[in-house]
C-alpha positions, 0 to 999 in steps of 0.5 A: 326341533324334535320330530315325531315319527308315524307310519303312513300307508298310502296307495302306490299310485298316491305315493308315485304322484307324491314322489313326482311332485316332490322331485319337481320341487326338489324335496323328499317325499317326506318333506313334500308331505310336511309341506302339503300338511302345513299349507292345508293347516294354515289355510284352515286356520288350524296351524299353530298361531304365529306373530302373537296371534292366539289359536282362536284369533286366526280362525275368528278372523277367517270366519269374519272375512267369510273365508 
């Protein structure tokens, strides 16, 4: 899988907190940020669909459930 590079500027306190969290889970800060972003996108129904779902079906199902 090809990865995209981009610059992310954060406050030192935020970076320190991310660094501690990543260390607790044996991840790099970069991997931790990817994990957090992927989880947030999945919870919002905005991550690319899996298991044959279409992009709108996950969101529609979530709205029907009242989530």
